[in-house]
C-alpha positions, 0 to 999 in steps of 0.5 A: 635872336640867337642864344648868345645875343639873348644872354648878352641882352639879359645881362645888360638889363641886370639879369644874372643867368646860371645853371643849377646843379640839376641842369635847370636855368636859374634867373636873378635880377633886381628888377623885372626884365622886359617881357619880350626878353622873357618870352624869347628866353622861354622860346629858346631856353635849351639853346641858352642852357647849352650856350651857358654850359659851353662857356663853363666847360673846359675847352676839349684838350685837343682844341686847347693844344691846337690853340697853343700850337697856332700861337707858337706857329707849329703843329700840335704833334711837334709840341708833344714830340718835342716834350714842350708839353706832355699828355698830362698837360692837356688835361691839367692845363685845358682851363689855362689861357692858351696865350699864357702857356704859349708864352711860357713855352716860347720863353723856355730854353728848350724852345729857344734852342730847339733844332730847326724842322727838316724841310720836306723833300719836294719832288721825291716821288715825281719820276716819270712813270714811277708809282705815285703814292696815294694817301687816304685820309680817315679820322685816324689820319685827319688834321687835329683841327678836323678832329676838334671840330668833329668832337665839339659837334658830336659832344653838343649833339649828345647833350642838346635836346633840340638837335637831331642830326638825322633830320638835319635839325639843329639849334643855333649853336648846333648849326654853328658847330655843324658848319664848322665841322663841315668846312674844316678840312680833314687833310693837314695843310703843309 
């Protein structure tokens, strides 16, 4: 059973799960939970702790910015370059609902009156025999989606005691983050 499923089932039977200050899992309930759920909790306790911590931690600023940009159907860089959001907003608003922030930006006069984005020149380098441009994609030029997936995966690896990347051994959350990282394209699709 996955950690989110186990958390859901424990919650359904009245168990309240929380992480105490020293990082340990604390349970409280009005009645004794089913023995099979407690056995499963002992088996996958690190994954449950990691899942609870992930829910309580704020979204990484780059992921939050990507969410807002998606809702506005634009690129994250356009929000920063157009001064619709500032760098300090990425930290201060990372816990804010991306939909509310997107709605606020969408209703601002600066967003409504913004100039249209220029159309990219198609065929600009298509002359026969002309030198073709080659683009090398690195982490420095990667898409914000890839960067966010990479950052979430690596952050999880740093705190999870069950994940060991050199041997490709992951907890269920680590496996999901690795799959997301592997399947997120580095190149910006335009």
